[in-house]
N, C-alpha and C positions, 0 to 999 in steps of 0.2 A: 477423674472417673473413667472407667473402662467398660465398654460394652462389647459382648461377643454376639455377632449376628451369624446365625446358622440358616442358610437358604441355598437351595440349588440354582437359583436364578441370579446369576452374577450381575446382570443389569439392575436388578432390584437392589442388591447390595450396594452397588455404586451409587445409585440414586439416593438411597437412604443415608449412605455415608456422607454424600455431598450436602444434603439438607441438615443433617445432624451437626456437621462442622460448622455450617452457617449459624445455627442457633447456639451451639455450644463449642466455641472454638478450641477449647483445652481438652475436649473429649478424645480418648484413645479408642479406636474401633479396630477390632480384630474379627476376622470372618472365616468361616469354614463352609463348605458346600455339601457336607454330609453330617448326620447326627453322630456317627462313629468318630469322625475327626473332631467335632465339637466336644464330645465327651472326653476324648484324649486331651484336648487343649485345656479343658477345665481341670482334669486330673493333674496335668503337668503344672498348671498355675498354682493350684493348691499345694502340691508337693514342693514347689519352689518358694512358697510363701507370698506369691503375687495374688492380688485380688482381682476379681471380675465383679463389677457392681451390678450388672444387669445382663441377662441373656435374652435375646430375641430369637425365637426359633420357629421356623415354618412348620406347620403340621405335616404337609405332604412332602416327604423327602424319600430319596431312593433307599432301599434296604431297611432302614430304621426310621419309623415315623417320629414326628415331634412329640407325640404322646408317649411313645416307647422311650424316647430320650429323657422326657420328664420323669417317667417311672424309675429309670436307672438313677437319675439324681436323688429321687426320694429314697430308693432302696439303699444308696450309698451315704444317706444322711448329709448330702450336699445342700446347704442352705443358701442359695444365690437367688434373688428375685428373677423370675422368668415371665416373659410375656409370649404367649403362643400367637403366631401370625397365620392368617389363612384367608383364602377367598371364599371358603365355605363356612360362613359364619352362621351357625344354627344354635338354637337354644339347647338342643340335645348335646351338641358338641361342647358348648359352654359348660353345661351341667357335668358331663363326664370329665372335662378338664379340671373343674373345681374339686371333684372327688380325688384326684391325684395330686392336688396341691397347687394347681395353677391359680394365681390371684389376678393375673392381667391377661387380657385377650385383645388383640388388635386385628382388624379386618383390612385386607389388602384393597377392599373397595373404598376405604377412607381416602380423602385427599391427602397427599404426602405431607402437607404442612400440618394437617390435623394429627396425623400419626406422630410426627416429630414433636409436636406440642404435648401429645399424651406421654411419649417416652421421657420428655423433659420433666413432666409432672411425676412420673414414676420415680425418676432419679431424685428429684427434690424430696419426695415422700421418704425415700431410703435415708436421706441425709439428715432428716428432721427428727 
């Protein structure tokens, strides 16, 4: 299983990487710090025939937001499960996210282990 994490907070990426590997030792994690780099990574993986099983994308990123990133995936008909991550968890944001195809939403206010468990559930759902 391969997860792409897109977040401009490198410490958050390291922390999530550590706890994900504890729970799912065989997982491959790749990361980018901008939505543009994440989009390029997705396009390159698809072009090379490599799969990405889940994308975790922060909403607040420099230059292109996680919502704009999601819209690009939708417009390009890229069908990879995606969870948006934010500290600004509001029902309005969740509602808008669902209108652009976001099925999963994670709050940075969650305990890290709770977030990792939710990510593991998403991956399990994908494989069943």
